C-alpha positions in Angstrom: -101.0 101.4 215.1 -102.7 104.7 213.9 -99.5 106.8 212.4 -100.0 110.9 212.4 -99.1 111.3 208.7 -101.9 108.8 207.2 -104.1 110.4 204.9 -101.2 112.6 203.9 -100.2 111.9 199.9 -97.0 113.1 198.4 -95.7 112.8 195.7 -92.0 112.5 195.8 -90.4 114.1 192.9 -86.6 113.7 194.4 -83.5 111.8 193.8 -80.2 111.0 195.4 -79.9 112.0 199.1 -81.3 115.7 200.5 -84.9 114.8 199.1 -85.4 111.2 199.6 -84.0 111.9 203.1 -86.9 114.1 203.8 -89.7 112.4 202.0 -88.2 108.8 203.7 -89.0 110.7 207.1 -92.1 111.5 206.6 -92.9 107.8 205.3 -91.9 106.1 208.4 -94.9 108.5 210.1 -97.5 107.4 208.1 -97.6 109.4 205.2 -98.1 107.7 201.4 -95.3 108.7 199.4 -95.2 107.8 196.1 -91.8 108.1 194.5 -92.1 109.6 190.9 -89.3 107.8 188.7 -88.0 107.5 185.2 -89.1 104.1 183.0 -86.0 102.1 182.9 -83.5 104.0 184.8 -85.4 105.4 187.9 -83.1 107.6 190.8 -79.7 107.7 190.1 -78.3 106.2 193.4 -80.3 103.1 192.1 -76.8 101.9 190.7 -74.4 104.2 192.5 -71.7 102.3 194.7 -73.2 98.7 194.1 -72.4 95.9 196.3 -74.1 93.6 194.3 -74.7 93.4 190.4 -77.9 94.4 189.2 -79.4 94.9 192.6 -81.0 98.3 193.8 -77.5 100.1 195.4 -77.8 100.8 199.5 -77.2 104.4 198.6 -81.3 103.8 197.6 -82.5 101.4 199.8 -81.3 103.1 203.2 -83.0 106.7 201.5 -86.1 105.1 200.2 -87.8 103.0 202.7 -91.2 102.8 203.2 -92.1 104.2 199.9 -94.2 103.6 196.7 -92.3 103.6 192.9 -94.2 104.7 189.9 -92.3 105.4 186.8 -93.9 107.7 184.7 -92.3 109.8 181.4 -93.6 113.3 182.1 -92.5 114.2 178.6 -95.5 112.4 176.8 -98.8 113.4 177.2 -100.0 110.1 178.7 -97.3 110.6 181.4 -98.5 114.4 182.3 -102.3 113.6 182.3 -101.3 111.0 185.2 -99.3 113.5 187.2 -102.1 116.3 186.8 -104.5 113.4 188.4 -102.1 112.3 191.1 -101.7 116.0 191.8 -105.7 116.8 192.3 -105.4 114.0 194.8 -102.4 114.4 196.4 -101.3 117.0 199.9 -97.7 117.6 198.8 -95.5 117.4 195.7 -91.3 117.5 197.0 -89.2 118.3 194.1 -84.9 118.9 194.1 -84.9 119.5 190.7 -82.7 122.2 189.0 -83.9 125.5 188.8 -86.7 126.2 186.2 -87.0 122.2 185.8 -91.0 121.8 186.8 -91.6 124.8 184.4 -90.0 123.4 181.4 -92.1 120.3 182.4 -95.2 122.0 182.1 -95.6 122.6 185.6 -95.1 125.9 187.1 -96.3 126.7 190.9 -99.3 128.5 189.0 -100.6 125.5 187.6 -99.6 123.1 190.3 -102.4 125.6 192.3 -104.4 125.5 189.7 -104.7 121.8 189.8 -104.9 121.8 193.8 -105.4 125.3 195.8 -104.3 123.1 198.8 -101.1 121.7 197.3 -97.6 122.4 199.2 -94.8 122.4 196.8 -91.8 121.5 198.9 -88.2 122.2 197.1 -84.3 121.9 198.0 -82.6 124.0 196.9 -78.9 124.7 196.6 -78.8 128.6 197.4 -82.2 130.5 197.9 -83.8 132.1 195.4 -82.5 135.3 194.5 -79.2 134.2 195.7 -75.7 135.4 193.1 -74.9 131.8 193.3 -78.3 130.4 192.5 -77.6 128.7 189.2 -75.1 126.9 190.7 -75.5 123.0 191.2 -74.7 121.9 194.7 -74.1 118.9 196.1 -73.1 117.7 200.0 -69.1 119.3 200.1 -70.5 122.1 197.8 -72.8 123.3 200.5 -70.5 122.3 203.3 -67.9 124.8 202.0 -70.5 127.1 201.0 -72.3 127.0 204.0 -69.3 127.7 206.7 -68.8 124.2 207.8 -65.4 123.3 205.8 -63.8 126.6 206.8 -64.2 126.2 210.4 -63.4 122.1 210.3 -59.9 120.3 211.1 -56.9 121.6 212.2 -55.2 125.2 212.3 -52.3 124.0 210.3 -54.1 121.8 207.7 -56.8 122.4 204.7 -60.4 123.2 205.2 -62.3 119.7 206.0 -65.2 118.3 205.2 -67.3 116.5 207.6 -68.4 112.8 206.9 -72.2 113.8 208.4 -74.6 114.6 205.5 -74.5 118.5 206.6 -75.4 119.4 203.2 -78.0 116.9 202.5 -79.7 115.0 204.9 -79.4 117.9 207.0 -81.5 119.8 204.4 -84.1 117.5 203.9 -84.9 117.0 207.8 -85.5 121.1 207.7 -87.3 120.6 204.8 -89.5 118.0 206.7 -90.3 120.3 209.4 -91.1 123.0 206.8 -93.8 120.5 205.4 -95.0 119.5 208.6 -95.6 123.4 209.3 -97.1 123.9 206.2 -99.4 121.2 206.6 -100.3 122.8 209.6 -100.7 126.0 208.5 -103.1 124.8 205.7 -105.7 123.4 207.9 -106.1 127.0 209.5 -106.6 128.5 206.4 -107.3 126.0 203.7 -104.4 127.0 201.6 -101.4 125.5 200.1 -98.1 127.1 199.8 -94.6 127.0 198.3 -91.8 125.7 200.5 -88.2 126.0 200.1 -85.1 124.9 202.0 -81.5 125.7 200.5 -78.3 123.9 201.1 -76.5 126.6 201.8 -78.7 127.8 204.9 -79.0 124.2 206.4 -75.1 123.9 206.4 -75.1 127.5 208.1 -77.8 127.0 210.3 -76.0 123.9 212.0 -72.7 126.2 212.1 -74.7 129.0 214.0 -72.1 128.7 217.3 -69.3 129.8 214.5 -71.3 132.6 213.7 -71.3 133.4 217.2 -67.9 132.8 217.4 -67.0 135.6 214.1 -68.8 138.3 216.3 -67.0 137.8 219.4 -63.6 137.7 217.6 -64.5 140.8 215.7 -64.9 142.2 219.1 -62.2 141.1 221.1 -59.8 140.0 218.8 -59.2 136.3 220.6 -61.6 133.4 221.2 -60.5 132.3 224.4 -61.7 128.8 224.6 -59.8 127.5 221.1 -56.8 125.7 221.3 -54.6 129.0 219.5 -55.4 130.8 222.9 -53.4 132.2 224.4 -50.2 131.3 223.0 -51.0 131.4 219.6 -52.4 134.7 216.8 -55.7 135.0 215.6 -56.6 136.4 212.3 -59.7 138.3 212.0 -61.9 135.2 210.6 -63.0 132.1 213.0 -59.7 129.6 212.8 -60.2 126.0 212.7 -60.2 124.8 215.8 -59.2 120.6 215.6 -60.9 118.6 218.5 -61.7 121.5 220.6 -65.6 122.0 221.9 -67.5 124.4 220.7 -69.5 125.4 223.9 -66.8 127.0 225.2 -65.9 123.4 227.6 -62.2 122.3 226.3 -62.8 118.9 225.1 -60.0 116.9 222.7 -59.9 113.3 221.2 -57.3 110.9 223.5 -55.5 108.0 222.8 -56.5 105.2 224.5 -55.1 101.5 224.8 -54.4 100.1 221.5 -54.3 103.4 219.4 -50.8 102.0 217.8 -52.7 99.8 215.6 -56.3 100.7 216.1 -57.0 104.3 214.6 -60.3 104.4 216.6 -58.8 103.6 219.9 -59.6 107.2 221.3 -62.1 108.4 223.3 -63.5 112.5 223.3 -62.8 114.3 227.0 -64.3 117.2 228.2 -63.2 119.2 230.7 -66.5 121.1 232.1 -66.1 123.6 235.3 -68.4 121.9 237.6 -66.8 118.3 236.4 -63.0 119.5 237.6 -63.0 117.9 240.8 -64.1 114.6 239.8 -61.8 114.4 236.9 -58.6 115.0 239.1 -59.9 112.0 241.7 -60.7 110.3 238.5 -57.2 110.3 237.0 -55.6 110.4 240.5 -54.7 114.0 240.5 -56.4 115.3 243.9 -54.2 117.8 244.6 -55.2 119.8 241.3 -58.9 120.7 242.8 -57.4 123.3 244.6 -54.1 124.2 242.9 -54.6 128.0 241.6 -52.8 126.7 238.5 -56.0 124.9 237.6 -58.8 125.4 239.4 -60.8 127.9 237.4 -61.2 127.2 233.7 -58.9 130.5 232.8 -56.4 129.1 234.7 -56.3 125.7 233.2 -56.3 127.1 229.3 -52.6 128.0 229.2 -52.0 124.4 229.9 -54.7 122.4 228.6 -52.6 120.6 226.5 -50.6 119.3 229.4 -53.9 118.1 231.8 -55.0 116.3 228.0 -51.4 114.6 227.9 -51.8 113.7 231.8 -54.9 112.2 231.3 -53.7 110.4 228.2 -51.2 108.8 230.8 -53.9 107.7 232.6 -55.6 105.9 229.4 -52.5 104.1 228.5 -53.4 100.7 229.7 -57.2 100.9 229.2 -59.4 100.5 226.3 -61.7 103.3 225.4 -64.8 101.1 226.7 -63.0 100.3 230.2 -62.1 104.2 230.5 -65.8 105.5 229.5 -66.9 102.8 231.8 -64.7 104.1 234.9 -65.5 108.0 234.0 -69.1 107.5 233.3 -69.2 106.6 237.3 -67.6 110.3 238.1 -70.4 111.8 235.5 -67.7 113.5 233.2 -68.8 113.9 229.8 -67.0 111.6 227.5 -67.2 108.8 224.7 -65.7 106.4 222.7 -64.8 107.2 218.9 -67.2 104.2 217.7 -66.9 102.8 213.9 -69.7 102.6 211.8 -68.8 98.7 212.5 -69.4 99.1 216.3 -72.5 101.1 215.7 -73.9 98.6 213.3 -73.5 96.2 215.9 -74.9 98.1 218.9 -77.1 96.1 221.0 -78.7 99.4 222.4 -79.1 100.8 218.6 -81.1 97.7 217.3 -83.1 97.4 220.4 -84.3 100.9 219.8 -84.7 101.0 216.2 -82.2 103.3 215.7 -80.5 100.4 213.0 -82.5 98.2 212.1 -82.5 95.3 210.0 -84.7 94.8 206.9 -85.9 92.1 203.8 -85.6 93.4 200.6 -87.4 91.2 197.5 -83.8 91.3 195.7 -81.1 91.7 197.9 -82.0 89.6 200.8 -81.4 91.5 204.3 -79.3 94.5 205.0 -79.2 97.0 207.8 -80.3 100.6 207.5 -81.1 103.8 209.7 -84.3 104.0 211.4 -86.2 106.9 213.0 -83.9 109.1 215.3 -87.0 110.8 216.7 -89.1 108.4 219.3 -92.3 108.4 220.4 -94.0 107.0 223.8 -96.9 105.9 221.5 -95.7 105.1 218.2 -92.6 103.1 216.8 -92.1 103.4 213.0 -91.6 100.2 211.2 -89.4 100.5 208.4 -90.1 98.5 205.3 -87.5 97.9 202.2 -87.7 100.5 199.7 -89.6 99.7 196.5 -88.3 98.0 193.2 -88.8 100.5 190.1 -92.2 100.9 189.0 -93.1 98.2 191.5 -96.6 99.9 192.5 -97.2 101.6 189.1 -100.3 99.8 188.3 -101.5 100.5 192.0 -101.3 104.0 191.8 -102.9 104.0 188.7 -105.7 102.0 189.6 -106.3 104.3 192.9 -106.1 107.4 190.3 -109.3 105.7 188.8 -107.5 104.0 185.8 -108.6 100.4 184.3 -106.6 97.4 183.6 -107.2 98.1 179.8 -105.9 101.8 180.2 -103.0 100.9 182.7 -102.1 98.4 179.4 -102.4 101.2 176.8 -100.6 103.5 179.4 -97.4 100.9 179.7 -97.7 100.7 175.8 -97.3 103.7 175.6 -93.9 103.8 177.5 -95.6 106.4 179.4 -95.2 104.5 182.9 
């Protein structure tokens, strides 16, 4: 099966998560991604949080599938020469170095353009160029705090809270992949490459747009009617933390199910949408609520929304989260079980769709990883194992025209 990005060669100068998430996505769709790594050590995640001694950590394998690994010492003339040849023959370079690192390496944008005017240079940044914090090092949790996620996550009587989802890292990588694909389409029209950059702060804020919406509503009204603090609580002049309330104006909450006393994930998320009110009342055995003026509109329900949730929890008390959802789905009520990582890993639907996939690795054996969350009618991306450090060095050098003797000399010079 021909994959859409076949023929696109990408120099992957990224490490840890944001950049590798971007290039892995492009590799799944057919791009030839060459991960450039330091000889002897490689990406730091190869050794971070290991579960098997002396074997690439899952942190690395789950972010670098479908790639090739080229070890290269770009501080040495031999390494710089290899990189120059690679730039001439590639379409995209992706990097998440600190500010000025490429310049110090001897490869500023001006030089890259001279070598290849069609090159697209894509960068992950902590903050956008010119931002007053653009010299700060940024990691996942830093980005969540700087992008507005942490201040609006958690409960109103607790501290700002970090999300388990990689809003700063993988989310930024996804945004950068969109930027790269857009630049490639633009190059088809103009014949010119360009720089593409995505900052982690911007990417987090992009996913928090509904909270920016709420800030403007709060500025105008002084309250937010869909938040649990309304109508009995008080609002300050900033968007508060809303616990498990829905962000789209539909009241929702995480509710206990049978077994919650011993299972910390025996819960469902339950949403009360206006059009679903009558089915909800029927499902939980409260048909009298359908036309009761104390309950039959969203504004009427809001003052005692937690009493309503308490009634629903009483109904849930003798039902597991899966039994509850199986009943509620028949009434077309928005809900979901709170699923653990173990439950997701063993979910047959996710296995069948390729969202969770099992991969064979040369050293660690079988392991689970994520597959493409994007589904196509005419393509199912094949997920292959991450490369061993330097596994494809000789192959890449040969493709650049180096002879066996020259490759040997490069090895001897410890350039690769």
